[in-house]
N, C-alpha and C positions, 0 to 999 in steps of 0.2 A: 504492499500500499503506499502510494506516495504521501508524504506528509508535508505541504508547502510552509515556507516561514517566510514570512512579510515583514520587510525592513520599508522605510522610508528614505529619500535619499533627496536631494537640493535639486530644485532646477539648474538646466535643462535638461541634466540626465534624472531620471527617477526612479529607484530601482523597485520593480514591483513586486518581487518576489524571487526564491530560491528556493531549492531542494533536492535532495538525492533522492536516485532510482533504484538502490541497491539497500543494504538490509543497512542498519544502523547497531551502533556499536553503543550498548550506553556505559557510562559512569558517570556516577553521582549524577544521574539528568543530566547531563550533556549529551548532545548529540553531536556527533560525528559522522561524514561519509567516509566510508572504507576504504582502502585504496583498491585500486581499479574502477572504482564505480564512478558514475558518470554523472557530474551535478550540472543541472540546468537550472538556470536564472532568466529571468525577464526582467530588460531596461526598457524604461519608455524616454524619446527624445522630442521634443518640439520642430523638430527641424531636420533634415539629413545633414547641413552642418556641423551641427551638432552630434551628430552619429558620426562623422567622419572626423571632427577633432576628436571623439572620445579613443576612435581607433588609431589616430595617428597616435596619441599618448600610449595605447597599450603597445603599438610598434615600438616608441620612442623605448618605455621602459624596459620589452625584451631585449631592444638591441642592447642595451647599459647591462643586463645581467648576462649575456650571451659575451659580453666583451671579458667582462672581469670573472665570468668563471672560465675561458679559453686561457686568460692569464693562469688562473690560479691551474689549470688542469695542464699546462705546459713545464711548470713547476714541478706540481709533482708528478710528471711523465719521467721526468729522470730518478726522482726517489725511488719511484715506485719498480722504473726499470732495474735499481742495484739490489736492493731488496729482492725481486727475482732471481734474480743473478745469482745474488748469494745462498738462498732457499734450492734452486738447483744442484751448485756444488756440493750444499748439506746434504742433499738426499742424496747426490752419488756418491757421498764418501760415505754414508750411513747404509747405505744400500736400500733403502726403500724413503718413499714419498713420505714428507715432514709433514703434517700437519696440525694446524694448531685452532682448536674447536674454541670460536671466540666471537662464533654469532647465536644467539638465542632469537625464538619468536617470542615475542611477550604480549597476550592478546590483542593478536595482529598486527603485532609491529615488529619487523626487524631490528633486534638491538644491538650492537657491535660492539663489545668490549675488547680495550688495548688496541684500539684501531690503527691500521698500519697504512702506509701512504698508498699500498695497492688497493686495500678498501673504501679509501678517500678516492683515489683516481676513478674506480667503477662507480661510486655515485655521483662523482662530476660528471663522467659519461653518459649517464643513463638522464640525469639534466638537462645535460648540454642537448642530446636529442631530441629530446621532449620539448624544450623550448627553441629549436630550430623548428621543429613541423607545428605549432602552434602559430609561430613567426611566418612562415611561409604561409599558413593558412589564414591569418591576419589580413597580412599584403595582399592575397589574391582580393578577397570579400572586401577591402578597401578600393582596389581597383575596379570591380564590381560593381560598388556603391557608387563611388565617382562618374562611372562610365553610363549609369544611368538615369543620373539625376541629369549630367550633360545632355544626354538624346531626349530624354523627355521630359525635363524643364521642370520636375515634379515640383520643383522649391515654391514657383506661384500658386500651386494648386490647394494651398490652406490643411495641408495634411500631416500631421503627425505618426512616428513611428514606436512599435513596440516590438522588439526586438528577442528572440529567443535565441538564448546562448547554452551550448555546452558545453564543456571544461574551458568557460572564457571565449569559445568561437563561436558568434553569430550564424545562425544555422534556420532563420526562420523570418523575416520581416512580416509584418502586420500592418498594414497603412490604414490608418483611420482619421477620420474628419476631425481634425481640430480642434483642443475642448475651450473653451475660451471661460475664462476665470469667474 
């Protein structure tokens, strides 16, 4: 069962509601989306210009995160490679593969104790891949919206937008008559 959670934002962007479509993790009454679930959100914009500005801000934030993580990745890569070579050498000397059990699943969250550069490198790689996918999707949506506005001159029509997002990526645009206060 999908349970909407509503919160109000400030115009021109108004968050209408958000929810998760997966099972919830309950802990002390707080609801959180589990890893791998899809988070839905509804955003309301008074104009396409506001929506494009929102997309530009999201794209800019993602680019900043990606730049930061790419620098971190390069620094970790050399450390991780040294650790990997040392583990390979020790495995050959001992005659068996050296394993350290430093990761446990705790209530659906993977907890890594005494994280090594290799562990951190994997987390950064996974995050970078996801952020790059999201950036590509948002960039494409922005191009489509800009083209739609240009071709139809829809800004002059007095319509506002309700945008459904899945994991932060717009998937549905609902045109509606502008609401006058």
